[in-house]
RODO-2510 file (C-alpha; in nm, 4 decimals, decimal comma):
residues 411
     n   res          X          Y          Z
     1     m     4,2331     3,9058    10,2142
     2     q     4,5593     3,7573    10,0948
     3     s     4,4782     3,8578     9,7345
     4     a     4,4182     4,2190     9,8504
     5     n     4,7528     4,2290    10,0329
     6     m     4,9336     4,0952     9,7311
     7     l     4,7646     4,3514     9,5070
     8     l     4,8675     4,6379     9,7334
     9     r     5,2283     4,5300     9,7429
    10     r     5,2345     4,5045     9,3638
    11     i     5,0976     4,8588     9,3307
    12     v     5,3546     5,0066     9,5672
    13     r     5,6438     4,8241     9,3981
    14     t     5,5410     4,9001     9,0409
    15     s     5,4281     5,2631     9,0742
    16     l     5,6082     5,4337     9,3652
    17     l     5,9471     5,2649     9,3898
    18     p     6,0680     5,3224     9,0348
    19     f     5,9563     5,6935     9,0593
    20     a     6,1416     5,7300     9,3922
    21     a     6,4499     5,5606     9,2458
    22     q     6,4647     5,8187     8,9676
    23     h     6,4465     6,1120     9,2118
    24     g     6,6696     5,9679     9,4781
    25     m     6,3941     5,8927     9,7303
    26     k     6,4001     5,5224     9,7399
    27     k     6,5334     5,4981    10,0907
    28     d     6,2698     5,7314    10,2311
    29     l     5,9743     5,5811    10,0505
    30     f     6,0592     5,2100    10,0906
    31     p     5,9950     5,2085    10,4775
    32     l     5,6905     5,4244    10,4207
    33     s     5,5380     5,1756    10,1706
    34     r     5,6209     4,8838    10,3966
    35     t     5,4610     5,0455    10,6979
    36     l     5,1535     5,1372    10,4923
    37     s     5,1161     4,7856    10,3674
    38     s     5,1655     4,6308    10,7136
    39     s     4,9213     4,8773    10,8747
    40     l     4,6617     4,7927    10,6120
    41     c     4,7154     4,4236    10,6648
    42     l     4,6770     4,4616    11,0431
    43     k     4,3605     4,6581    11,0056
    44     q     4,2233     4,3998    10,7618
    45     d     4,3141     4,1185    11,0002
    46     k     4,1393     4,2881    11,2921
    47     s     3,8318     4,3765    11,0923
    48     c     3,7329     4,0635    10,9232
    49     e     3,4017     4,2024    10,8206
    50     p     3,3488     4,1908    10,4483
    51     s     3,1779     4,5330    10,4436
    52     q     3,5013     4,7281    10,5201
    53     k     3,6976     4,7419    10,1931
    54     l     4,0104     4,9360    10,0986
    55     d     3,9617     5,2314     9,8629
    56     l     4,2818     5,2061     9,6493
    57     d     4,1937     5,4952     9,4164
    58     e     4,1770     5,7436     9,7027
    59     w     4,5032     5,6186     9,8476
    60     k     4,6785     5,6540     9,5140
    61     k     4,5619     6,0201     9,4812
    62     v     4,6900     6,1041     9,8290
    63     m     5,0299     5,9454     9,7619
    64     k     5,0691     6,1124     9,4243
    65     s     4,9888     6,4548     9,5690
    66     g     5,2475     6,4187     9,8431
    67     l     5,5080     6,2999     9,6009
    68     q     5,4441     6,5919     9,3631
    69     e     5,4856     6,8397     9,6517
    70     e     5,8213     6,6853     9,7641
    71     v     5,9499     6,6680     9,4048
    72     s     5,8584     7,0386     9,3419
    73     e     6,0357     7,1432     9,6675
    74     m     6,3550     6,9558     9,5690
    75     a     6,3484     7,0711     9,2109
    76     s     6,3309     7,4390     9,3085
    77     e     6,6790     7,4311     9,4639
    78     p     6,8646     7,2748     9,1613
    79     k     6,6965     7,5321     8,9422
    80     e     6,8872     7,8138     9,0998
    81     l     7,2013     7,6081     9,0959
    82     s     7,1596     7,5307     8,7358
    83     s     7,1154     7,8993     8,6454
    84     l     7,4396     7,9875     8,8322
    85     a     7,6217     7,7094     8,6475
    86     a     7,4852     7,8414     8,3129
    87     a     7,6100     8,1899     8,4079
    88     r     7,9536     8,0520     8,4898
    89     e     7,9606     7,8720     8,1526
    90     t     7,8778     8,1934     7,9690
    91     l     8,1525     8,3748     8,1581
    92     e     8,3977     8,1023     8,0564
    93     m     8,2948     8,1317     7,6957
    94     w     8,3400     8,5120     7,7105
    95     r     8,6800     8,4682     7,8618
    96     l     8,7847     8,2306     7,5857
    97     a     8,6488     8,4802     7,3337
    98     g     8,8948     8,7408     7,4715
    99     r     8,6543     8,9675     7,6542
   100     a     8,7355     9,1491     7,9803
   101     v     8,6114     8,8942     8,2343
   102     p     8,7466     8,8511     8,5892
   103     e     8,9195     8,5239     8,6715
   104     n     8,7577     8,4781     9,0079
   105     i     8,3931     8,5803     9,0770
   106     s     8,1841     8,5162     9,3816
   107     e     7,8261     8,3963     9,3983
   108     e     7,6985     8,7426     9,4943
   109     q     7,8752     8,8977     9,2002
   110     l     7,7422     8,6193     8,9780
   111     k     7,3842     8,6942     9,0999
   112     t     7,4252     9,0660     9,0297
   113     f     7,5539     8,9739     8,6878
   114     m     7,2445     8,7633     8,6255
   115     e     7,0221     9,0478     8,7450
   116     c     7,1627     9,2962     8,4907
   117     p     6,8842     9,4079     8,2612
   118     s     7,0706     9,3978     7,9242
   119     k     7,3757     9,2415     7,7638
   120     s     7,5652     9,5708     7,7560
   121     a     7,5011     9,6210     8,1267
   122     k     7,6464     9,2716     8,1875
   123     k     7,9531     9,3544     7,9794
   124     k     8,0157     9,6770     8,1726
   125     y     7,9738     9,5039     8,5065
   126     l     8,2252     9,2318     8,4118
   127     k     8,4668     9,4973     8,2789
   128     y     8,4356     9,6798     8,6118
   129     l     8,5119     9,3562     8,8057
   130     h     8,8002     9,2805     8,5668
   131     i     8,9602     9,6235     8,6239
   132     k     8,9054     9,5954     9,0003
   133     e     9,0792     9,2580     8,9935
   134     l     9,3731     9,3985     8,7904
   135     h     9,4089     9,6841     9,0499
   136     k     9,4219     9,4298     9,3311
   137     k     9,6847     9,2252     9,1500
   138     n     9,8913     9,5416     9,0824
   139     d     9,8738     9,6432     9,4505
   140     k     9,9743     9,2978     9,5617
   141     r    10,2694     9,2986     9,3188
   142     k    10,3832     9,6391     9,4484
   143     m    10,3622     9,5146     9,8061
   144     d    10,5636     9,2099     9,7183
   145     e    10,8330     9,4234     9,5496
   146     k    10,8420     9,6573     9,8424
   147     r    10,8790     9,3625    10,0782
   148     e    11,1652     9,2271     9,8642
   149     r    11,3393     9,5601     9,8625
   150     r    11,3072     9,5899    10,2404
   151     l    11,4495     9,2439    10,2833
   152     e    11,7364     9,3316    10,0531
   153     a    11,8046     9,6532    10,2445
   154     q    11,8012     9,4571    10,5712
   155     d    12,0484     9,2006    10,4288
   156     q    12,2750     9,4859    10,3113
   157     a    12,2470     9,6590    10,6507
   158     s    12,3325     9,3352    10,8238
   159     e    12,6341     9,2963    10,5915
   160     t    12,7553     9,6465    10,6657
   161     d    12,7030     9,5836    11,0406
   162     e    12,9209     9,2736    11,0099
   163     t    13,1966     9,4777    10,8462
   164     k    13,1720     9,7422    11,1127
   165     k    13,2179     9,4759    11,3791
   166     s    13,5755     9,4214    11,2648
   167     s    13,8124     9,5840    11,5090
   168     f    14,0259     9,7862    11,2629
   169     l    13,7315     9,9441    11,0826
   170     y    13,5573    10,0269    11,4028
   171     f    13,8772    10,1845    11,5465
   172     w    13,9326    10,3788    11,2196
   173     s    13,5804    10,5191    11,2031
   174     h    13,5831    10,6010    11,5711
   175     t    13,9068    10,7947    11,5483
   176     m    13,8005    10,9767    11,2328
   177     d    13,4754    11,0826    11,4001
   178     k    13,6770    11,2201    11,6884
   179     a    13,9030    11,4076    11,4470
   180     y    13,6086    11,5582    11,2585
   181     n    13,4399    11,6658    11,5809
   182     w    13,7617    11,8230    11,6998
   183     r    13,7840    12,0256    11,3774
   184     a    13,4219    12,1351    11,4139
   185     a    13,4844    12,2355    11,7765
   186     q    13,7877    12,4356    11,6685
   187     s    13,5839    12,6078    11,3953
   188     m    13,3291    12,7207    11,6557
   189     i    13,6085    12,9211    11,8216
   190     f    13,8367    13,0252    11,5403
   191     g    13,6521    12,9366    11,2167
   192     q    13,4861    13,1711    10,9682
   193     p    13,1080    13,1941    11,0287
   194     l    12,8629    13,0782    10,7637
   195     v    12,4940    13,1690    10,8175
   196     f    12,1913    12,9704    10,7046
   197     d    11,8827    13,1923    10,7040
   198     m    11,5964    12,9766    10,8435
   199     s    11,3222    13,2352    10,7883
   200     y    11,1734    13,0871    10,4685
   201     e    10,9332    12,8269    10,6255
   202     k    10,6223    13,0196    10,5110
   203     e    10,7478    13,0372    10,1529
   204     m    10,7630    12,6569    10,1095
   205     t    10,5400    12,3494    10,1285
   206     v    10,6023    12,0683    10,3752
   207     r    10,7766    11,8581    10,1100
   208     e    11,0040    12,1529    10,0136
   209     v    11,0990    12,2072    10,3803
   210     t    11,1868    11,8333    10,4040
   211     n    11,4166    11,8615    10,0969
   212     t    11,5701    12,1800    10,2441
   213     v    11,6562    12,0103    10,5695
   214     r    11,7984    11,7065    10,3845
   215     q    12,0287    11,9329    10,1874
   216     i    12,1344    12,1206    10,5036
   217     v    12,2186    11,7867    10,6721
   218     m    12,4384    11,6939    10,3732
   219     s    12,6006    12,0422    10,3883
   220     e    12,6775    11,9967    10,7631
   221     s    12,8270    11,6530    10,6960
   222     s    13,0592    11,7807    10,4189
   223     n    13,1574    12,0837    10,6284
   224     r    13,2461    11,8630    10,9303
   225     r    13,4688    11,6459    10,7029
   226     s    13,6554    11,9371    10,5428
   227     v    14,0018    12,0469    10,6345
   228     d    13,9074    12,3987    10,7498
   229     p    13,5302    12,3900    10,8276
   230     f    13,2983    12,6822    10,8696
   231     h    13,1266    12,7781    11,1926
   232     i    12,7683    12,7112    11,0887
   233     h    12,4987    12,9405    11,2306
   234     f    12,1241    12,8646    11,2056
   235     c    11,9674    13,2102    11,2443
   236     n    11,5937    13,2890    11,2693
   237     f    11,5437    12,9331    11,3927
   238     k    11,2236    12,8747    11,5969
   239     d    11,1551    12,5848    11,8246
   240     d    10,8775    12,3436    11,7244
   241     s    10,8853    12,4706    11,3693
   242     l    10,8800    12,2521    11,0546
   243     y    11,2586    12,2926    11,0328
   244     h    11,3007    12,1801    11,3912
   245     r    11,0813    11,8788    11,3516
   246     e    11,2567    11,7664    11,0314
   247     f    11,5985    11,8149    11,1869
   248     i    11,4993    11,5902    11,4808
   249     k    11,3766    11,3269    11,2328
   250     n    11,7144    11,3250    11,0573
   251     y    11,9509    11,3648    11,3484
   252     r    11,7420    11,2061    11,6338
   253     e    11,9591    11,1984    11,9521
   254     a    12,2578    11,3628    11,7769
   255     w    12,0644    11,6958    11,7293
   256     d    12,1638    11,8153    12,0744
   257     k    12,5250    11,7131    12,0141
   258     l    12,5841    11,9040    11,6842
   259     l    12,8791    12,1449    11,6932
   260     i    12,6860    12,4318    11,5376
   261     t    12,5171    12,7513    11,6676
   262     v    12,1382    12,7580    11,6642
   263     t    11,9589    13,0801    11,7540
   264     d    11,6249    13,2491    11,7009
   265     q    11,7987    13,5833    11,6565
   266     c    11,8534    13,7471    11,3172
   267     y    12,2039    13,7609    11,1748
   268     t    12,1932    14,1426    11,1804
   269     e    12,1671    14,1231    11,5614
   270     i    12,4716    13,8956    11,5964
   271     f    12,7174    14,0258    11,3283
   272     p    12,7929    14,3774    11,1946
   273     k    12,6119    14,4629    10,8722
   274     d    12,9269    14,5750    10,6887
   275     k    13,0628    14,2237    10,7095
   276     l    12,7518    14,0411    10,5908
   277     i    12,7088    13,9324    10,2246
   278     y    12,3857    13,7600    10,1171
   279     l    12,4484    13,5055     9,8388
   280     t    12,1556    13,4987     9,5957
   281     a    12,1303    13,4122     9,2277
   282     d    11,9142    13,7254     9,1650
   283     s    12,1859    13,9644     9,2763
   284     p    12,3282    14,2078     9,0079
   285     n    12,6680    14,2000     9,1817
   286     v    12,8908    13,9224     9,0660
   287     m    13,1262    13,7688     9,3238
   288     k    13,4884    13,7939     9,2026
   289     t    13,6951    13,6454     9,4908
   290     f    13,6256    13,4762     9,8151
   291     d    13,6758    13,7084    10,1150
   292     h    13,7874    13,5374    10,4340
   293     d    13,6926    13,8337    10,6457
   294     k    13,3269    13,8450    10,5290
   295     i    13,0327    13,6450    10,6634
   296     y    12,8291    13,4822    10,3845
   297     i    12,4570    13,4145    10,4238
   298     v    12,2771    13,1349    10,2378
   299     g    11,8997    13,1269    10,2190
   300     s    11,7607    12,7923    10,3429
   301     m    11,5024    12,7565    10,0687
   302     v    11,4226    12,4951     9,8083
   303     d    11,1329    12,5680     9,5717
   304     k    11,0216    12,3916     9,2668
   305     s    10,8513    12,6932     9,1165
   306     i    11,1818    12,8996     9,1513
   307     k    11,0501    13,2093     9,3189
   308     t    11,2811    13,4828     9,1913
   309     g    11,3658    13,7847     9,4044
   310     v    11,2591    13,6512     9,7414
   311     s    11,6056    13,6377     9,9046
   312     l    11,7183    13,9564     9,7219
   313     a    11,4160    14,1453     9,8546
   314     r    11,4864    14,0264    10,2062
   315     a    11,8507    14,1361    10,1800
   316     k    11,7540    14,4767    10,0483
   317     r    11,5011    14,5283    10,3373
   318     l    11,7777    14,4571    10,5843
   319     g    12,0242    14,6824    10,3974
   320     l    12,2757    14,4024    10,3282
   321     e    12,5253    14,3571    10,0518
   322     t    12,4440    14,0859     9,7981
   323     a    12,6481    13,8769     9,5614
   324     a    12,5932    13,6034     9,3011
   325     l    12,8319    13,3334     9,1877
   326     p    13,0050    13,4089     8,8506
   327     l    12,8496    13,1164     8,6671
   328     e    12,8270    13,2892     8,3266
   329     k    13,1849    13,4046     8,3521
   330     y    13,3295    13,0600     8,3985
   331     l    13,0616    12,8297     8,2607
   332     l    12,8917    12,8098     7,9234
   333     w    12,5385    12,7841     8,0518
   334     s    12,2998    12,5854     7,8368
   335     t    11,9713    12,5047     8,0120
   336     g    11,7936    12,5397     8,3452
   337     a    11,7921    12,7993     8,6163
   338     k    12,1095    12,9245     8,7841
   339     n    11,9844    12,8214     9,1308
   340     l    12,2017    12,5594     9,3048
   341     t    12,1184    12,3261     9,5901
   342     l    12,2448    12,4041     9,9451
   343     d    12,4951    12,1123     9,9481
   344     q    12,6383    12,2284     9,6134
   345     m    12,6781    12,5794     9,7521
   346     m    12,8587    12,4357    10,0578
   347     h    13,1007    12,2421     9,8391
   348     i    13,1721    12,5481     9,6270
   349     l    13,2330    12,7742     9,9273
   350     l    13,4589    12,5144    10,0991
   351     t    13,6672    12,4663     9,7801
   352     l    13,6986    12,8420     9,7306
   353     k    13,8029    12,8864    10,0904
   354     d    14,0699    12,6178    10,0599
   355     t    14,2000    12,6734     9,7061
   356     a    14,0603    13,0072     9,5778
   357     d    14,0242    12,8356     9,2340
   358     w    13,6887    12,8975     9,0656
   359     k    13,7352    12,6182     8,8154
   360     k    13,7764    12,3596     9,0899
   361     a    13,4887    12,5047     9,2887
   362     l    13,2441    12,5130     8,9971
   363     e    13,3038    12,1492     8,9168
   364     f    13,0295    12,0795     9,1766
   365     v    12,7732    12,2451     8,9484
   366     p    12,5674    11,9676     8,7796
   367     k    12,7097    11,9013     8,4285
   368     r    12,3608    11,8871     8,2748
   369     k    12,3355    12,2630     8,3228
   370     y    12,6390    12,3784     8,1320
   371     c    12,8214    12,2795     7,8134
   372     g    13,1812    12,3330     7,9509
   373     f    13,4173    12,5831     8,1004
   374     v    13,4827    12,9156     7,9164
   375     n    13,8158    12,9201     7,7448
   376     k    13,7422    13,1912     7,4901
   377     p    13,5902    13,5335     7,5257
   378     v    13,2270    13,5177     7,6326
   379     k    13,0946    13,7104     7,3295
   380     e    13,2437    13,4605     7,0845
   381     l    13,1023    13,1673     7,2772
   382     k    12,7612    13,3275     7,2800
   383     k    12,7842    13,3772     6,9046
   384     t    12,8636    13,0057     6,8603
   385     l    12,5617    12,9132     7,0750
   386     d    12,3370    13,1340     6,8644
   387     l    12,4706    12,9766     6,5457
   388     i    12,4164    12,6247     6,6821
   389     n    12,0567    12,7105     6,7806
   390     t    11,9873    12,8507     6,4354
   391     l    12,1313    12,5410     6,2757
   392     k    11,9028    12,3256     6,4892
   393     l    11,6056    12,5311     6,3842
   394     g    11,7018    12,5164     6,0129
   395     k    11,6530    12,8883     5,9420
   396     g    11,9029    13,0140     5,6819
   397     r    12,1178    12,7098     5,7175
   398     e    12,3505    12,7780     5,4279
   399     k    12,4277    13,1348     5,5395
   400     v    12,4840    13,0211     5,8951
   401     e    12,7237    12,7477     5,7845
   402     k    12,9270    12,9962     5,5799
   403     q    12,9465    13,2442     5,8650
   404     f    13,0401    12,9645     6,1048
   405     s    13,3175    12,8438     5,8736
   406     k    13,4521    13,1940     5,8349
   407     n    13,4543    13,2661     6,2112
   408     y    13,5796    12,9248     6,3116
   409     p    13,8130    12,7589     6,0511
   410     k    13,9248    12,4049     6,0974
   411     k    14,2665    12,5107     6,2269
***
């Protein structure tokens, strides 16, 4: 019996324990082998009959089959892990080779990459992930820049608020506001009316209406700060319109305190027709002088497509006199349309009202639109422009240069 026990222990130690040590199962199998050997010893001690012998071959088969099942179960998990690791290594190699590969990739994306049927499909999928990652980085960069700009604006606003807190500046701004408001209040009684036609909402998009209101706000601000302001009228103004909503966005609580006249009536119902002049760039009549007894109308419209004839047609339907600024008479026009913004028109009209000088008034026209003021007759200046254009095109350059030298000598 002792020899049988010794033989069993040797078999367990020599066959099972080294195999378990290789696969990390020594701790689990060692108590199992000890219990098996002890149970067999107890059975053999109880049954001392020589006929009951231990079948070692059958026991070995059972133990080997159990071990093979456990090893196969544990080996199936690292197989998947090894395939993912191999996929990550190929991605790293492709990145080092300079291909479009994302820097960070999840396990799900890696599994879909492994499931791609061909190499080209894998490349396309990785390129898609790379572009998606670049878009995310770009959006994050934009958000960071926007946050930095907002913080800078807040810092600047805080600095301006600190300067406003000083007693002298606060007193100065407060008194100047009072003076401006007093002038605007005086203009509502004695000032010359200036009408903004607010009936062009259907002719514009929402963005164009926003730009129009912004320009009118700037016009009202410059008018309030002038020496002799106009009495501004908003005619054909409807409540809860796009104009109204945009004005409330810009003015907020100050909208109800503005020293202007807002009405839904047409200007022909308020003023006599013989005193009204509609200012439009499409008018054939050129404005020669500023008339203090007339009431000028400005169309509240901003359009990127430059719809010609809209304001002129409206003035003709109402039977009103029209006029255009003498831009060609005083300016050597080069490029662009002759339409001006509403705040530029306000500056020009205020300067004409105060000084009656066209040269000073037309300085508010953007300099990109004209070459300079007209000092010579218009016909000669047009000839020079034609000659310059032909020189740029290179057509008959020698003849043009001779003609140019004859007409305009060095003296």
